[in-house]
C-alpha positions in Angstrom: -1.3 5.0 13.6 2.0 5.0 14.2 4.2 2.2 15.3 3.0 2.4 18.3 -0.7 2.2 17.1 -1.2 5.4 18.2 -3.1 7.9 16.6 -0.6 10.2 14.3 -2.4 13.9 16.4 -1.0 16.1 13.2 -2.9 14.0 11.0 -6.3 14.9 12.1 -8.6 18.2 11.1 -10.5 19.3 14.4 -13.8 17.6 13.2 -11.9 14.4 13.4 -10.6 14.9 16.6 -13.8 15.4 17.9 -15.4 12.7 16.7 -12.3 10.7 17.9 -12.6 12.7 21.8 -16.9 11.8 21.4 -15.3 8.0 20.5 -13.8 7.8 23.8 -16.7 9.2 25.8 -15.2 12.6 25.8 -16.7 16.3 25.5 -16.6 17.4 21.7 -14.7 21.0 23.3 -11.7 18.7 24.1 -10.9 18.8 20.5 -10.4 22.3 21.0 -8.7 22.2 24.0 -5.9 20.3 22.1 -5.9 22.6 19.5 -5.2 25.4 21.0 -2.7 23.7 23.2 -0.6 22.5 20.4 -1.4 24.6 17.7 -1.7 27.8 19.2 0.9 26.9 22.3 3.1 24.9 20.8 2.9 22.2 23.4 2.8 18.6 22.6 3.4 17.7 27.3 -0.3 16.4 28.2 0.8 16.8 31.7 0.9 21.1 30.9 -2.3 20.9 29.5 -3.8 22.1 32.8 -7.2 22.5 32.3 -7.4 18.8 31.0 -8.7 16.4 34.5 -5.7 14.1 34.6 -7.6 10.6 33.8 -8.0 12.3 30.5 -4.1 13.3 30.2 -3.5 9.8 30.9 -5.9 8.4 28.2 -4.2 11.0 25.9 -0.9 10.1 26.2 -1.3 6.5 25.6 -3.9 7.7 22.5 -1.5 10.3 20.6 1.5 10.2 19.3 3.1 14.1 18.1 5.9 12.2 15.6 6.9 14.4 13.3 9.2 13.5 9.8 13.1 14.1 10.8 14.8 16.5 8.8 18.0 15.0 8.0 19.2 17.7 5.5 19.4 21.4 5.1 20.9 23.5 2.4 20.4 27.0 1.8 21.4 28.5 -1.6 22.9 31.6 -2.6 20.1 33.3 -2.5 18.5 32.8 0.9 16.6 29.7 -0.6 16.6 26.9 1.7 15.8 23.3 1.0 15.0 21.0 3.1 15.0 16.7 3.3 12.5 14.6 5.3 12.6 11.3 6.5 8.9 9.8 6.2 9.8 6.3 7.2 10.5 3.1 5.1 13.5 4.5 3.5 11.7 6.9 1.8 12.6 10.4 1.8 10.3 13.6 0.7 11.8 17.5 -0.3 10.3 21.1 0.9 11.3 24.5 -0.5 11.4 27.5 2.0 11.2 30.6 -0.7 12.3 34.4 0.8 11.2 37.6 -0.9 10.9 41.0 0.5 7.5 40.7 2.0 7.1 37.1 2.1 8.4 33.4 3.3 6.5 30.7 1.3 6.9 27.1 1.9 6.6 24.6 -0.9 5.5 21.4 0.4 5.4 18.0 -1.1 2.4 15.5 -1.2 3.7 11.9 -2.3 7.0 10.3 -2.6 7.1 10.4 -6.5 4.5 11.1 -8.6 2.3 9.3 -11.0 1.5 12.3 -13.9 5.3 12.2 -15.4 5.6 15.3 -16.6 8.4 15.0 -18.8 10.0 18.5 -18.0 9.7 17.5 -14.3 12.4 15.7 -12.1 9.8 14.3 -9.2 8.0 12.6 -12.4 10.9 10.5 -13.4 11.0 9.1 -9.9 7.6 7.6 -10.1 5.2 7.7 -7.5 6.1 5.5 -4.2 3.6 7.1 -1.5 1.3 9.0 -1.0 1.6 11.2 2.2 -0.2 11.7 4.7 -1.9 14.8 6.3 0.2 14.6 9.1 3.2 14.3 6.9 2.3 17.3 5.1 1.6 19.3 8.8 4.7 18.1 9.6 7.0 19.3 6.9 5.4 22.8 7.7 6.0 22.3 11.8 9.5 21.5 11.5 10.4 24.6 9.4 8.5 26.7 11.4 11.0 25.9 14.0 14.3 26.2 11.9 12.4 29.5 11.0 11.8 30.8 14.2 11.5 33.7 15.5 10.4 34.7 11.2 8.0 33.1 9.9 6.3 31.5 7.6 3.5 33.3 5.7 2.2 31.6 2.6 2.0 27.9 1.6 2.0 26.1 -2.0 1.3 23.0 -3.0 4.1 23.0 -5.6 6.6 20.3 -4.1 7.0 17.0 -4.8 3.8 14.7 -6.1 -0.1 16.1 -7.9 -2.0 17.6 -4.7 -5.0 16.3 -6.1 -3.7 12.6 -6.7 -3.6 12.7 -3.2 -7.0 14.8 -2.2 -7.6 13.5 1.6 -4.3 14.4 3.2 -4.4 17.6 1.1 -7.1 18.8 2.2 -6.9 18.0 5.1 -3.7 19.1 5.8 -5.5 22.6 4.5 -8.3 22.3 6.8 -5.6 22.3 9.6 -4.1 25.0 8.1 -6.7 27.5 8.1 -8.5 26.4 10.9 -9.0 29.4 13.7 -7.5 26.8 16.4 -5.2 25.5 14.7 -2.3 27.2 12.1 -4.5 29.6 11.8 -3.2 30.7 7.7 -5.6 33.0 5.5 -7.2 30.5 3.1 -6.3 33.3 0.5 -2.0 32.7 1.5 -3.0 28.7 0.6 -2.3 27.9 -3.8 -2.6 24.4 -4.5 -1.0 23.1 -8.0 -2.6 20.8 -10.5 -0.9 19.2 -13.8 -4.3 18.8 -14.7 -7.0 16.7 -12.5 -10.1 18.1 -14.0 -12.5 16.0 -11.6 -10.7 17.6 -8.7 -10.5 20.7 -9.7 -13.8 21.9 -7.2 -12.4 20.6 -4.5 -9.9 23.6 -4.8 -12.8 25.5 -4.9 -14.5 24.3 -1.7 -11.6 24.4 0.6 -11.4 28.3 0.3 -7.9 28.1 -1.8 -6.5 29.5 -4.8 -5.5 27.4 -7.8 -3.0 27.8 -9.7 -2.5 26.0 -13.2 0.7 23.7 -14.6 -0.1 24.7 -17.9 3.0 24.3 -19.8 1.9 24.1 -23.9 -0.1 26.2 -25.6 -2.3 22.9 -27.9 -3.4 19.4 -26.9 -0.4 18.5 -29.5 2.4 19.5 -27.2 1.0 19.3 -24.3 -0.2 15.4 -24.8 3.4 14.7 -25.7 4.6 16.5 -22.1 2.3 16.0 -19.8 0.5 13.0 -20.0 -2.5 13.2 -18.3 -3.7 16.1 -20.8 -4.6 12.4 -22.8 -7.4 12.0 -19.8 -8.0 15.5 -19.2 -7.7 17.8 -22.3 -7.1 21.5 -22.9 -10.5 21.7 -23.4 -12.2 20.3 -20.6 -9.8 21.8 -18.3 -10.2 25.6 -19.3 -14.0 25.1 -18.7 -12.7 23.7 -15.1 -10.8 26.9 -14.7 -13.9 29.1 -16.0 -15.5 27.2 -13.1 -13.3 27.8 -10.6 -13.4 31.6 -11.3 -17.1 32.0 -11.1 -17.8 30.1 -8.2 -14.4 31.4 -6.2 -14.8 34.7 -6.9 -10.5 34.6 -7.6 -8.5 34.1 -10.5 -6.4 31.1 -11.8 -2.3 31.2 -11.9 -1.7 29.6 -14.9 2.1 28.3 -14.6 4.0 28.0 -17.8 7.2 26.4 -18.2 8.8 27.5 -21.3 10.8 25.2 -23.0 13.5 25.3 -25.3 12.4 25.1 -29.3 9.3 23.2 -27.6 7.1 26.0 -25.6 8.9 29.0 -26.3 7.5 30.5 -29.6 6.0 33.6 -30.1 3.2 31.3 -32.5 2.9 29.4 -28.8 2.1 32.9 -27.6 -0.9 33.7 -29.7 -2.3 30.3 -28.8 -1.9 30.7 -24.9 -3.9 34.0 -25.4 -6.5 32.3 -27.8 -6.8 29.6 -25.1 -7.0 31.4 -21.7 -8.7 34.7 -22.7 -12.2 34.1 -21.8 -10.6 33.4 -17.8 -9.7 36.0 -15.1 -6.2 34.7 -14.9 -2.1 35.7 -14.4 0.5 33.6 -16.5 3.3 32.7 -14.2 6.2 32.1 -16.9 8.9 29.9 -15.9 11.9 28.8 -17.9 12.9 25.8 -18.0 15.4 24.7 -15.0 18.0 21.9 -15.5 18.3 18.1 -14.2 19.8 15.1 -15.5 19.0 13.8 -18.7 15.6 15.5 -19.7 16.0 16.2 -23.0 14.9 19.6 -22.9 16.9 23.1 -22.2 16.6 26.5 -20.7 15.5 29.1 -23.9 17.6 32.0 -23.8 16.0 35.0 -21.9 15.1 37.5 -25.5 12.8 34.7 -26.1 11.3 34.7 -22.4 11.2 38.4 -22.9 9.0 38.3 -26.1 7.0 36.1 -24.6 5.9 37.7 -22.2 5.6 41.0 -24.0 3.3 39.5 -26.3 1.0 38.5 -24.2 1.8 42.2 -21.7 0.4 43.8 -25.0 -2.6 41.5 -25.5 -3.6 42.6 -21.9 -2.4 39.5 -20.0 -1.2 40.2 -16.0 1.8 38.5 -17.0 5.4 37.5 -14.8 8.5 35.5 -14.7 8.8 33.3 -11.9 12.0 34.2 -10.6 14.2 31.3 -10.5 15.2 30.3 -6.7 17.5 28.0 -5.5 18.8 26.6 -8.4 22.3 26.4 -7.4 20.9 23.9 -4.8 18.7 21.4 -6.7 15.7 23.6 -5.0 14.1 25.2 -8.0 10.6 24.4 -9.7 10.8 21.1 -11.2 14.0 20.1 -9.8 12.8 18.5 -6.9 13.0 14.7 -6.0 14.0 12.0 -3.4 17.3 11.2 -1.9 19.1 8.5 -4.1 21.9 7.8 -5.4 23.2 9.6 -8.0 20.8 12.5 -7.1 22.8 16.0 -8.5 22.3 18.5 -5.1 23.8 21.2 -6.1 24.8 23.2 -10.0 27.0 26.2 -11.2 23.8 28.3 -12.5 26.7 29.4 -14.5 27.7 26.7 -16.6 24.7 24.8 -16.0 27.1 22.1 -14.3 25.7 19.1 -12.3 27.5 18.0 -9.1 
């Protein structure tokens, strides 16, 4: 509900909208008509929805809101990355990032204000969880960026922004339902990726949604992972690897393991050997991410030679290994750098010197 007591349209899956229609004494198919008007024809004026009766249009006018999170800032990196700041009310904001490449434009969405996971190398984790977003606030980020990008289009969606997606399951999977619904935004399910720090019991929900799974691995053993990712104390690597294996078998898809390389912490060749042993039985892609600096992290970015050495070892063992191209680092939009706007939050950095501003 919004402040006027109206139901937020963008939080409704097709099934939930059908239930709303039937609860108001209307036919189920009216929900499909509404979805097509809003998502296919980009129309939110009930007066123009000519296949709906006047009485129904009047009723919906007083019942449904099409409010979107306000875009209060947009920054563009020298590499073309765009970072957006959205006001979601109650003096709270979230960031989303559009990442361009030759053949795609990937939108990195936030699912929470802050995060409960407290990963030591992540700027969002220092903020702590303030609020979980609604499905409408998640879909709203997409719709606002889509408007800004027009006539170009968003090709891929990743839940890798602020927050742990599997700590906000109902909203995240309702949003995914809207993204991939034929009457909704009609985005192919394989174009949507959900990333998790390791909430093992919720991983089957990713399988059920048809989305792709990415796991923030970031450490080669429980000892290091316990230290830099507290969630590992609850769901250790043995359990996480078993859940990943089950995903690959049921989804008939591979897992992407994201691995942040922290200087003198997770970047040694011995760590690469442990990673190879850890994931050897799981169909996967390994995405190496050199650490992106943020204030008071206590970590440093490893030298390029160490990154390439780590990759070479895993390639020689037969793994599919990529090094993530760092995008948007100069506007604080790179992996691990997102946070809400607050006093003292750096807005840019000199990528040559690492100086924050």
